[in-house]
N, C-alpha and C positions, 0 to 999 in steps of 0.2 A: 516509322516508328514501331509498329509494333514486330515488323520484321526483324533491328536490332534489337531489341528486347529479348526476343525469342535466343538469342546466342548467346546473352550477359546472366551474371547473378548478383543482384545488389549494384547495380550501377543503372539505378532509374534514373535519375535526376540528373546526370553525368551525361547518359546515354541523350535524354529531352533535351538537355542543351546544344549537344552535338549534331544532333537533328535538327534543331530549330536553326542553327547557324545553314545546315544543309537548303532547309526551307529557304532562307533568304537569301541564299546565294541562287538557289534558284529562279528566285523574285528578283533578279537583278539587283540584290544590294550586299555587295562581296562582303564577306564575313572572315577572321581569325579567329582562331580559338587557340590558347595555349594549354597543353594538358599536362599536368605536373604531379608529381607522386613518388614515393619513395622504389628503389629497384624490386622491382618483382609483385608491386602490387597490382599491375593487371593493364598498364595505359598503353601498351603494344596489341594484347586483344580487345579493347575497348576500340582502338581507331583501326585493328582489323576488323571487326566489326563492321564500323564505321566504312570503310572503302568498300568492302564487298554491297551494302546495303546501296551503295552511290552504283556500283558496278551495273545493279540490279535495277536501276534508274536510268541507265545509261547514259550516265555521266563517264567526261575523261578523266582515269584517275593517274595520278602522277605521284610515287614513293619513291623515298631517296631517305637515306638511312646516313649520319655522321658515324666516323669513327675515332676510338683513341690514338689520333697520330698528331695531336698536336697542333699547330699552323702551318704545317708542311704540303697541304695539298687544298689550296682554298676551292670554296664553293660546293666540295664532297658530295653531298646530300642534292644538292641541284644536278649537277652532274650525275650522280648516280640514278636521281629520277627522272632523267630526259633518257638516260642509258637502258637503262629498264623496258622502258615505255616504247622505243623506236624497235627492238628488236621484237614486240610483240606482233600478231595477225591483225590484219587491218589498220597500222601506224602508218600510212601512205598521207593525212592529213597530217601527222604530227611533222613528220619527213620533210613535206614540201615546206612548211612551218620554218623546220630549221634552216634549210636551202637559204630563206631567204633572211636569213640571221647568223651569216656566217660567225658571228662574236660568239653566240653559244655554242656553233653547232662543233668549236675547238674545240670546248670543256670535254667532249667526248672521247674514248680511248681512241677511237679511229679518224678524229679531227684534222683537219688539216695543218695547223697551227703544231709548232715544236712540242716537245712533252711539257716543256714549261711557259707554254705561251699564256697558259690559263691566267698565269700569275700577275703578267703583264698587262692585261688586259685593264683599259681602264674604267675603272669602276663606272663611270656615270653611262659611259657605253653600253657595259653589259646588262646593266639596270634597268635600262630603257629598252634594251631587246627583250629583257626574262618578263617585264610587265606586258609589252607588246605582243607577244607569242601567250601569254597566259588569256591576254582579250582576243585575241584573232580567235583561239580554239574554242573561250566561251561564249562566241558568238553562233558556233555551233551547236554547242552542248555543255552544258554545267560542265565545270573543272572543280577537280580538288586535288591542290597538293598538299600532300604530306610530307613534311622533313623531322625525322624520327632523329632521338637522342641529341638534342643542342645542346644541352652538357659539354658535350664534345667539339661543339662546331666551334669554326675556324674565324679569324677575325671578320674573313669577305661577308662568309654565309650569316652574321650577325647584324654586320652592316645592310644587306640583303635582306632579310627578316625586317627589320625597322621600316626599310626603305616601304616593302611591299604592303606592311601594316597601313601604312598612312596612306599611297596613293590609290593603292583599291580601292574603290568608290562604289560605280555603278556596273561595274565586271561581275560576268555569273560564275564568282571563284569564290569559292573556299579554302583558304589555308588554313591547316591545323598543323602545329608544331608540338612535341611532346620532349620532355626532359624532367630529368632524374631532382627531385626536391633536395632527397639526402647529401648530393654532390656540392649542391650550393651554398660553400661557404664564405662569408663575408667576404674575401676579395676574387671571388669567380667572375669572368670578366662576365657571363650571361645575366647575372644577379641586377647591374643596374640598368639593363634591356629589358628585361622583364620589367620592373619597375616601372619603367616609361609604359612599356605598350599595354599594359594591365589598365592604364588611365584614359586610353583612346576609348570613342564613343562604339568602333566597331570590331572590339577585342572582348572576348570571352573567357575569362579565366576558368579551368577545370580541373580542380583541386581534387586527386582521386584518394581516398580515404580507406583505414582497413576496414575490413567485412565483421560486423557483428559478429556476437556467435552464433542468428538464424541463420544469419548467410551464409557462414563456416560450413556450418549443416546441409543447407542448399546445396554449396560450391564440394562439398565431399560427396555427397547424391547423386552429382552430375560427373564426377568422375569416377564413380561406383557401376555408372548408365541409370542410376535412377534408383539404385536402391538406398533406402536410409541409413545412414549410419548408428550405431548405438550413442547416447548421450554422451556417455563416459568416453566414446572417441571424439565428439564432437569436444567434449569439456580439455580434452588432452592436447589434441591438437591447437585447439582455437588459443587454448595458453601459450601454448610456447611460440608457437607463428603472432599472435597477436593480431590475428589477418588477414595478416600478409599471404594473397593465395599463392604466391609462386611457395613461399617457404609451408604452405599448410599442403598443397600435393606433394613437396617432395616428405613432409612428415610422414603423411598418411601413407607415402609407397613405401616408403622405408620398415612403417610399421609390420608388412608383410613379409620382410627378408628380417627383422628382426635387431634392426641398425636404431641406433640410439639420436647420432645425428648424421645425416648421409654424406659419404665423403665430399658429392661435386658441390654440394649446400655448404659445406664447412669449409671449402677449395676457395668459392665465393667470398664468402665472408674475411679468410682469411687473407685472400687477394687486397682488401683495401689496409689493411694492416700492416701489410710488408710495404706501403709507400712510405710510411713514417720514420724519422730519425730511428735510431737508438735508443737515446732518452725516452722518448715517447711509445718506443713499443716496448721498453721494460718498464714504461707506466699503467700503458693498458696489459699488460700482464697483470702486476699488482693489482689494475683494479679489477680483473676477472676473480680473483682469488677472494677479494672481498665482497663481491657479490653484485646483485643491479646496481645497488646505489653505493656511491662511493663518495667516503668523507674525505676532505681534503689534506686535513695533519694525519690523519692516519696512514693513508696513500703516501706522502712527503717521508715519515719517517721510514717506513717499510720497505718503500724503493732503496732508498739509500741515499739519494739524490739532495744535492744542498738546494734548497729553499727558491732560489732562481732556476734550477735547474729544471725543479719540478713546475715551476710557473709557466716556464717558456715551452715542456713538455705538454703542459695541460692544456695549453692554449692553439699549441699545432693539433692535437687532438680534435678540441672543439671544433676547432677551423673546417677540419677532416671529417666531421658530423660524425663521431661515432660515440661519442661523450656529449652532454647538453647540461646544462650548471641545474642544478636541482637545489632550492633554497640556499642561503648565503652561505653554506659551508660545506656544500657536496656537488658532486654530479653523478648521474646518471648515463649508462649504455641506452643509446635511443632506439637499441632491440636486444632483446634478452639474448636471443639467438646468435648477436654479436659476443656478450659473454662468455655463454657458454664456447661456440670456436674457439675462443679465446683459451680457456681453460684446459679444454682438452687437448691441446696446443704443449702445455707443459708439460717439461718431461716430471715421473711421480717425484723423485727428489725433491725440486723447485716446487714443487705445490706443499708437500708436508713442511720445508721450509718457511713459505711464506704463509700458512696458516698460524704455524708457530708463531709468529713473531706476530698476528694479527690478536693470539690469544693474548700474549703475554701483555701487550699494549692494553686490552681491554680490560685487563684485574686491576689498574691502578688507573687513580684519577688523571686529566680529566678525561678521559676515554670510558672508562666504567661509570661516569655519569651519566653517559651517553643512554636517549631512549632504546632500549631493545637490547641495550649491552650485553645484558647475561644470556639472553637470546644468541645473540652473533658469539660470544665467547661459547657456549657451550657447540655450535658447531665449528668454529675452527678446532677446538680442541679435540673435537671427536674426528676433525680430518686429518690431525696434528698425531694422532694417537696416543690422546694423553687421557685417558679416561676417567680417571681420578677426578679430576679439573670438567672434564664435559659431566660430567654425573652429576656434581657440585652446581654446576650454573644451569644445567638444564631443570632440575628442581625449584632452583628461583627462577628461571622464565616462567616454568608455569605458575608458579605461587601471582608473578608479578600479571600474565594473562587473565587470572581469574580476577584477579583486585582491578583491571582494566576491562572487564565486560568482552574476553576475547575465549569462548570456550574452545573452539575449534584449536586454538593453539598451547593455548592450557593443557588438552587433552595431548597433541604432538607430545610434548613437552615431557609432563607425564607418562607417558610410552618410552619417552628415548631415555629415561632414567629406572624405567624398571628393565630396559634391555638392558643394559649398564650391570644392575643391582649387582649379581654374580661376578661379576669382575672388578669389584671396588672392596678392599678393604674398610671393615669396619663399615659397611654401607649405613646401617641404624644409626649409628652415632653420626655420620654425615650429614644424614638427611633430616635428623631431631625427630624421624619418627619409624612407624614399622613399615615394612614392604608392603602390609596389608592396608595401612593406611594413604598411602602412596596409589596403590589401586584403588580404594574406594574413591579418591580424589580424581582419579582417570575417569571411571565408570559416570560419576557424578555431572564430570566435563563434556562427558561426548550425549549425556542428556540433555545439558542446558545448551548445548549447539543445533541439537536436533532431531538426533540420533537414538533414539526413543529406543529401537531393539539393538543395538551396537550396547548400551548399557546395561541394557538386561542381560544380554549374553555372557558380559564380561563381570555382573552382579552373581551371578549363575557360578560362576567358574571360580570365583573368589571365596563364594560361600563353601563350596566343597573340599577347600585346602584351607577353609582356619579353621585355627584352633577351640574345638567345644568349650575349652574350659573357659575363654575369652569371653564373657555373656556380653558385657558393654557392644566389643567390636561387634559380632555377633548381632545385638539389636537394632547396631546401625546401618548393617548391609541390609537385612531382613527390610528396615524402614524407607530405604531406598529401592532394593527389589521390590516392595510391595505396592510401593507410588507408582512404579514406572508400570509395572503391570496394570494397576489400573489406569494409566493415560491410554492403554492399549484396549480397555473393555475387559480386559479377564478378569471378571470381577473375582468369581470364585477364586481362582487363585491369587489374587492379590487380599481377598480377605481371610485365606488361613496363613498367607505367609504372616502379616501383619497381626494379628489375633495371638500368633507364635512369638514374635519380635516385643508385645506387650507381655506375654506370660512369664517370656524368661528371666525376667526385672522384676523384684518385690514392690511394692507400690510405696515401702515405708522402709529406708527413707528417701526420699523423689530425685530422684536421677534425670540429667537433661536426655541421656540418652531415652529413657521409656516415657519420656512428656514427648520429646518428639514421636515414637513409634504409633501411642495414643494419640497424638496428633493426625497423624497418616491413619488411623485405623478411623476416624471419626468418618473421613470422606467415605468409606467404604457402607458406611451405616444407615447413610440419608435417604435410601430408597430401599433399606433391606427389610426381612424380618423382624430383624431386630433394631427398627429404628426408635421405640420408645427410650432405650437405652440411654440414645446421644444427649440430650441432655446432661445427664446425671456425670455421662464420661468427659463432657466435654469441660464442664466445670473442675475434674478431676485434673485433665490435661492440661488447664490455664492454670489451676493454681503449685502444680508441678514444675511447671513452666515458669513461672513467676518465682517460685523458690530457688530454682538451680539458675535464674538468669538465662531463660531458650526462650529470647524475645522470638525466635522465628517460629519456635513450636506453640507459641501464645497465639499467635498472628494467625497459624494453621488452621487451628481450634475455633478460632474467632469465625474465619471464613467458612467451616462447613458447619458451626452454631448458625451461622445469619442463613444459610443457605436452605439450611431443616426449619428455622424458623416462618423464613419467605414460603414455602413451596409446603409446609406440614399446618404452619397457623395464620398464614395471610401477613406476616409482620410487615409494615409500613415502613419502618425503622432500620430494614436491614442494608439499606447505604451507609446508613451510619457507621455501622459495626465495619462493613467492606473498607471504609476509608479510614477505619482505624484499624484495621489488619494493615492495608497497603502501610502505612506511616509506622508499623511495630517491625514488619519484614526488611524494610527500608533501612531501617536503623542499623537491625542484624546485620544486614549486608547480603539478605539472604532474596534474590532476584527472583528465581521463580517464584516463589513463594508471592511476591508483591504483585509479580503478574497476574497472576490468581485473582488476586483480589483486586488489582485495576479493572481486570477485566468485567467483574461480576458489579463493581463503583459504576463503571459504563452500563452494564446489562440492565440493568433495575431500569435509570430512568428510559430506556430502550425499550425495555418490555412495558412499562405504564403510557408509550406515547409520548414522555416529555423528548422528543426528539432533539432542540437544541441544547437541553442538559448534557444528552446520550453522546450528541458531537463533540462537547470540549470537553468530557472525559474520557472520548475514545482517541480525542487527539493526544490528551493528554498520555493517554496510558500508552501509545504508540511512539510517541517519545521518549518515554522510559525503556522499553525494552529496547530500542534502539542505541540508546545513552548508555545501556549498562548488556550489549552485546546479546542479549538474548531472543532477537528478535524470532529465531527458530527454534527456542522454546516450544513446549504446549501450549502456552496460555499467550505466547508474543508470539507464534502463530494464528492465534483465535482472534487476539484483538487486533490483529491486521486485519483481519475477515471481518467482523465489526464493525471497526471503523468502514469501511468498503461500504459494508451492506448498510449502514446510516445514511449514506451520502446516496447510496441508491433508493433507499428508501423514500429520504426527503423529494426525490427529483432532482439534483446535484446531480448529475450523470458526468456532467464538465470534469469534475473535483473526483467523482469515483475512474475516470477516465485515466486520469493522472496518475491515482493510484494504483490503478492496475496496470500502467506501464510497467511497473516494477515487477509484476507477476508473470515470471517468465514460463511460455509457453513449455518448452522442451524441457521436463521437470523428467526426475529420476529419481527421487523418494518423494515417502507419502506427505511427507509435513508441507515439501515444494509443492505436490500436485493438488492437496484443500486449500493454498493459499491462489494457485491458479484456476480453479475448479470455480470459485468467487467469482472471476472477471466474465465469466457466463451470463451471470445473469441479466449486465447492461447488452453483452456480442447477442445474445438469442433475442434481448426485447428490442436490439437495433438490428435484426436479420444480419448480423456481420458475417464475411466471407472469413473468419477466421475460426470460426464456433468448429467446423467436422478438424481440424491440424490442433487444435487445443484439445478436444476430444480422444485423437490420436494418440494423442501423448500420455495424455490420464491413464487411460482405460488397462494398461497395464500394472495398473497398482491398485486398482479396485478390489483384490482381495486383501490389501493391508488396511482397508479404513473404510467402517459403515458407514461414516459424515460423510467423506468424497464419494461413495457410491450415492447416499440420500441427494446431493447435492447436484454433481456432473451427472449421471442419469436422470435427475428429476428435470433439470434442464435440458436435456437434451431429448427426453419426451417433447417438453415444448415446442424445442426447435423442428421438432417432424413434423409437430401438431399444425405450426406455423406451415411448414411446407407442402401438406396433402398425403402425408405417411402415417395414418392413425396406426397403423399397425406395428410397426417398427415403435412408434411413440407406445404403445401400449406392454409392450415389450419391457423397456426402459421402464415405465412407469411404477409398474408392478414391482421390479426390482426395487426401484429407491423407497416404495413402501414396507418391504421384507428386509430392510437397511436396519431397522428400530424396531423394537418392544411394540408390541400391542399398543402399549400405555405411555409410550411418547408422545412427547406434541408435537413432532416433524410428519408423525402416519397422518396427520391433517392436512396439512398443505399435500404431501401422496395421496392422499384418498382424492385429493379434487382432482389432481392433473389425471391418476386413473377413471375417475368418472367422465373429464373430458374427453381423453381419448374412446372411450365406451361411446358416446354420446357422435363424436365424429364419424367411426363407424354405422351409424343407423342405430343405438339405441342398445338398450342390455335388457337380461333377466329380470324380473322383481327380486330374486332372490340374491343376486349379486349385487344390484343396486344398495340393497337395501344392508347387507354387510359392509359394504362398504361404509355406507353413514353410520351405522354402529360402531362402527370400528374407531370413524373420526369422534363422535361423543362419548365413548369409553375412554380416549387419549385425553380429554377434557375435565372427565370426572374423574380418574382414578390415575395416581400416581404408578410407576412400574414397581414398586413395591406391592402394590394391592388394596392400599387404602386410598382412602378420598382425597381428591384433590382440592382442598382450600381455595388455591387460585389460581391462575394462569394469566399470560401479562394480552395486552387487547390484542394483538396478534392474531393469537390462535381464536381467539373470538372471532373475527375476523375469517378467518380461513372458514371454521365451522360454517358460518354462513354461505360463506362460498360455496363450500362444501352439499348443503344444503339444494342450494339454486342447482346445481350441477346433478344431484341426484333429478330434481325433477325432472328437469329439459333433457339427460336421460334416458328415462322413463315418459320421453313424448307428451309431457304436462309442463311447456318451460311459462313458470310463473312470475311476471315481473316483481311483485310485491318479495319475493323473494332474494331477485336479485337488488331491488332496490334497498332491501336489507342490508346486504353486503357490503352496496358500496358504500354504504354511510357507516356500517361497521368499520374500512379500513378508512376512514379519514380520522380516525381517533379524534370524534368528537372535535376538529378544527375545519370548516365547510372544506374552505382553502389549503388544506395543507395533508396531514397523515401518509399514510402511504400512495403518493399520490398514482403512480403507473396501476397499482391495482385497483384504485377506484375506478381508472380509466378502462381497463378491462372490466370492470364490471357495469360499467355504463353499457356497455358496447355490446353486453348483454341485456340489460335491460330494454336498452333501445330495440334490440332484438325481438323479445319479447311482448314492448309494445305494439310495435308493428304488426306481429301474429295478432292480435287481441283489437286490431284494428285502432286504436289511440294514437295517432300519426304524429298529433301537436307536440303533445309528451315525448312521443319517439325524438321527434326532430331536437326538442331544447335538451336532450339527454346524449341524443349523437353528437350536438356540435358542443357541448363540454368535453365530450372524451375526445374531438376529431381536436378541440385546442391544446387538448394535455399531450395527446401523440405528437400533432406536430412539433410542439416547443420541446417534449423527448427526445426527438427524431424515433421514436418506437415505430420504425417500419411497416413489421408485421402487423403491428396493432391499426395501423393508418390505412393500411392498404386493406385490410376485412372493413373496418370503417367505411373507406370508399365504396369498399364492394356494396354494403349494406347501403349507402347513401343510395346507390345508382339502382339499384333496382326495388329500395322502396322510395326513391323519389323524394329523398330527405335534404339534399343539397339546396341550399337559397337560388333561387333562379333555375333550379333547374327541370326542364321540359321534356316529355317523352322521348323517347330515343336516342335521348342524350345520352353520349358516351366518352369515353376518356379521353379523346381529340379532341373532345370542345372545350376541356378546360382554358380555364385562361392563365396566364403567366402572372400574374398580376400576385397571388399570395407569396411569389418566391421572392427572397431577399435579395440584395444584389449582388451578394457572392454566392448565391446560389443559381443566380443569373450567369456567371461567367463559369462555373463548372457545368453549367449546361450546354453550354455553347462548346467545351471542351470535349462533353459528351457526344455532341452531334457531330463534331469531327472526328470521332471514333476513339479516342483517346482511353486507355485503359485509368483505373483508379492512380497506380504510381506515376503514370506520365501526368494526370491531372496534377497531385501534388508536386510534382516536381518544377512543373508549369507556374503554377499559385504560391508557390514555396509553402508548402502544408505539409503536416503529415498522412501517406495513404490513408493511415485510419480515418483522419479528421476529413478526407474526401472522400472515404467511403459513407461517414456518417451523410455529406451532402448530397451526396447520389442517392441514398435511401431514401433522406425526407423530400428528393424531388419528385420522385418516384409515387411516392404518396401523396404529397400535395398534387399531383397532375392526375392522380388516379390510373397510374398504368402500371404492367406487371413487368416491364422488363427496360433497358436501354435503350434499345431500337425505338419503343414507342413513344419513349422520352425524347428525343432525336428527331423522330419524325412531329412531334408536336412541336419542337423549337424551330425546324423548317419548317414548318406553316405559317407559325406567328416573324419569322422574318428574324430572327435572332441570330 
């Protein structure tokens, strides 16, 4: 199995199924496997790896192929397989077997029969001879018979396949057939054969799916000799290939020569269309101009065919698997490259006429009422060179996208309109707004889509060309620019830009522009030296917003006021203000401000240790972000991270894992990397194999985001510490500590990690340890603005207790009372709740300190409670450390001196864990285990980590040894 997997990418489950079929056949249980998938998906590559594996194991391998020759040559793949095999060195046994079965020998090109003798053979006689041949060969050594491209099989071969699948039972034979699923239209003769065979108990169906993005990345690296491709290259190739390996390889190679669609690939795709009737080809060309999805009525009208002719053509196209039904009134190309190839084959004038026809239809009902009609009309008008219509439709599409919560699309439509502006007469009147207003809308959409830096760049350029006398527009541009600068922690410039915006307009009469600028300016004052002005300015902003109907400005001002009151005055009613601000922003349609309020509304109960309320609020906040398309905005990203963090804190790691499934590993933007980094909390705590890969993608983006540095490098430090590398850990931990101001609360946890690393290195001098302790205490006592901190959340208090305990440990005075205080602090007042994992980690150190003081009974109690939590969570590194402590201090129930990990019982394992351990003992890796048990590789990894921790072993080999000794 491992030999087979070494040749493949993304085919763990499929390879496991085929290897299992080989194993069954070797044991005397004949097996049949039918491998299906679209052209280019890798059937031949997979089966080729299987044949090489079988050959290495000493099998007799017979491989034959069908050809696209119709019914003219019966039994072609069997004849091909035999003809290839008899010409191989050492084929004497096969030749002798054929000599005793002349009915099979006549199939060969040099057979004794007439050229057409094979077609006259009685099927019964030939079937019996084939069965006897396979059985005889299998008595000497197992046989693998591969029949490829069965979608082209002749009738006799289909009957032979059915016969062998039914009668092969105890022979040491594995029969593997491949076919293209995209060629099996409803009337294809192989279709009923497959439907019949897959119901047989000895037949395994293996359907090859397209690659996932990560598998495409792995495949491109394989093609380049192990050099990882860029994330942009992966995204481009995967989007166009849709995960088809052959298409991906062709596109990847073509990119090196500057080709858009490789000629060979285009010819392959067009060959499928050339089989169609003239009307069907005409409809395909029209559909290619329509795009990936095709509206039935629009295609009929643009094609010029009558309804009956179009219906007949569409039925033919669907049967040939080029289009497939999509909804009640449309179709879509089965693969995007089919549409690309058909479109590229059109003549330039033909394309222009068809685009113009679509644009004209989309201008009038009922087509104009279709979803995204404006966006499609803009696209077709531009392709038809009708620039005024494309301009107007792009603006309408941009505004529709904003209303639908699709900021990426809105930005693209506004950008297209701006590109066309100078080519359209009287563009201001057509747009109903000045060019600068549309530019501002484009920048705003860019930021809402999560590309804050691009938004800042656009706003800077816009400000440079805006008429200085247009004060209101200048205020709006500065408001958005200052707000985005603040998001990137460029506080000084943000404050200056926003102060300038406030000063451009007088306070009286009040204006919505000044109210918005004031509300944005308030955010910069919360931690600044001018914080004393905040309350008065907030009242002014709220009054101006109410006077001018600027509801979103009022919401923004309320958020800043609530944050200030919470952190400066300890206001327990801040959550109510955040909830009110959220509702106001939603009413105004300002979703970024609503997300900012929703985030704080969920954060408040989380900071206070009210985890049930925090869970509900965070779930609501994430739904809000997804519903309005702002999940990649600053607070949309932060909300998703908070939702994950809450479940991680409560110990609901299964839910956290489900959320993390959407946290991409291969990231190219800082917001994506930040979300990805949060997945490290569980991955590091579980000792996941994927930690290094995730960090490899995150590392290039460290310079762009201090929070990203704090989270990812802080957790990288913990990963190194769990793996016995305190030197590297210290470098990561110190970088995490340096990511924030001395008085920022995250400094507290970072200081604890630095002290942990020092302790693992053998200790630290008092001056360094004291400086770290004082820094943590200062972050508790003082806010970044330099004034006294009135309030901090329960987690901050718990981490400070951890810092104090680690401080003593690093200085060689491991104090159990300090660790007890830390454990209690992390419970948040709930003995069975709180920050579950950190309670267990603190109890681990508490047990260790108690052992050092000779208080073994107390240590055993804390140790048992920590072990129970670590086992439930699947926190393998912690559990291994606890097992090590238990073994050294003999804390395990019933342990005797000299007991080692190999004497552990399997009683602690669940039924599923026993299944996994059995497969580990057989030498299977996580991917193979996942395929065998129909679980995900991540779940398999978690089971393996739990098993190793429960058995008290440190390697898969030790776990396998325990299983063998226990007779599992």
